[in-house]
N, C-alpha and C positions, 0 to 999 in steps of 0.2 A: 237718626236724623239723615235726611236725604240732602245732598248738596246738588243744587242746580247750577251748572257752570255758566257764568255770565261772561261772554266774550264779545258783547256788543251786537248780537244778532238775535232777533226774535222777541216775541212778547212773553218775557219770562214771568211776569206777574200772573198771567193767566195759568201758567203751569203750576206755580206755587199755590195759587188759590185752589186749583183742582185737587192737588194733593191734600190740602186742608179739608176739602169736602169729603174725602174718603178717609180722613182720620189719621193721617201720618204727617209729622212735622217735616217741613222742608225749608231750606234757606237758599236764596239766590246769592252767589258769591263769586268774586274774582280772586279769592285767597287760596293759594295752592295748599296751605296747611289745612284749611277747612275741607278741601276735597280729599286730602289724605285721611282725615279723621272721620269722615262720613261713613255711615253704614252702607250707603248705596249712592251712586252718582247718576245724574241725569244730564245729558247733553242735548239741549233743544236747539232751535234756531231756524232762520230762513235767510235768504240772500245768496251771495256768491261764494262758491267753494273756496276759491283762492284767497279771498278776503278773510274768510273764517280761519283758515289755517294760519295766515299771517297774523291775525289778531291773537290767536291762541299762543303763538310763539312770542309775540311782542309782550304779552301779559305774563309770560313765564309760566303758563299753565300746561304746556305740553308734557313735561315730565310727570306731573301729578296725574294728568289724564291718562298717560300710558300706564302708570301704576294702577289706576282705577280699572284698566282694561286687562289686567293680568290674570283674570279668572277667579280671584279670591272674593270678590264682592259683586252683588247684583248691579248691573249697569243698564240704563235705558237711553237709547238715542232716538230723537224725534226729528223728522223732516230732514233738514240739512245736517243735523246731528247724527242721523242715520247714514247719510251719504258719505260723511267724513270718515266713517269706519272702513271704507273700501280703499283699494290700492291707489286708484287714480280717477280723475274726472276729465271728460272731454270739454268741459266748460271753459271757453276762452283759451283754447289750447290745453294740452295735457298738463295736469297738475297732480302732485302727489298728495295722498290722503294719509290717514293713520295706519292703513294697511293691516288692520286687524282681521278683516274678512277679505280674502283675495277676490278681486273683481274690479269692474270699471263702471263708473257712473256715466250713462249715455243720455243724449238729448232725444226726446220723442221724435220719431220719424215724421216727415211731412205728411199732411193729410188730416191731422187732428188739431183742434185749437190748442194753442200753448200760451200760457200755462194750463195744465190740467187743474181746474179749479172747481170745487164743489163736492157733492156727495157721490160716492161710488161704493158698490158692493165689494166686500173682501171675502174670498173663499179660503177655507182652511180645512185640514183633515183631522182636527181635534188633537193635534200633537204639539201645539204651542201652549205653554203655561199661561201666557198673557191672554189667551182666548178662551180660557176655561169659563164655561157658562155662556159664551157668546156664540150665537148660531152662525154657521157658515153662510155667507151672503149678507151679513149685517153691514149696514152702511156707515162709512166714516168720512170725515171731511179732509180733502186734499187741496194743497196749493203747491204745485211744483212743475218745472219744465224739464227736469232730468230724472232719471230713474236708475237704480243700481242693478247691475247684471252680475250676480255671483259667478265666479270662475269655477267653483266646485260645489257639490251639493251641500246645502245647509237646510235646516228645518225652516219652512217658508209658508207664508200665507200669500195669496195671489190676488191681483186686480187686473182687469182688462181695460185698456185705454189705447186703442190702436195696436198695442202690443200687450202681451201678457207679462206682467212684471212682478217682481218680489215686493209686495206691499208691506211685509213685515218679516223679520227673521229672528231665530233663536240660535245662538252659538255658544254653548256652555251657559255661563251666567250672563252673557251679553244678550240683551233684547233690544230690538229697534223697530220703529214703524216709520213708513214714509208719510202716512197721514198724521193729522194732529189729534191725538186722543182728547186733549184739553178743550177742543172745539167740537167734539163729536157727540156731545150730549150723553144719552143713556149708555150706549155701548162704549163710548170713550171713557166714561167714569168707571164702568165695570172693568175695563182693561187696566186702568190705573189702580183700582182696588186689587186686581190680581197681582200687579207689580208690588203693591204694598204688602200683600200676603207673602210674596217671595222674600221681600226684605225682612219682614218680621220672622220668617222661618229660617233666616240665615242664608237664604239663596238656594236652599236644597229643594 
């Protein structure tokens, strides 16, 4: 069972339905025990970085979330759930994240329309398990005004939007995407199938 963490941000039903389409059971939950007992954990979301961290703390989900990020189980962060994995964000002044991946979440520089919304190509070198069977340059759906900048090398897929930014990362058993796979049709479903395969394989 996959636990989809509900902290009041994002269209969680679409994520749950997408996992149903690829044949793996998932539940949307605010229960820390359910997060602890899940085979894998998904942190989706959109909205403000600071609000999300405050909600996770208010709901008592931060300890369970940190346990889910200890490297023993597969984890998938989506959009804001990806950004929260980093050390800090520039959004509305510097705020602290989960600090699992060292780095800063930055606002797109002036000159491009913000938010970055719509379809964009994602390049990869064939070294991320989430992208198995997905061609480099395949298009995914984005909605965001900020992007993560890792402070040290991690396995990464890239997107160009005024700057070249990390559109997805793999860090041990932690996987994360800036785009929304649940809204990305064919290749998004393939990516979720790949995550489901990782879960069924015990994350190895």
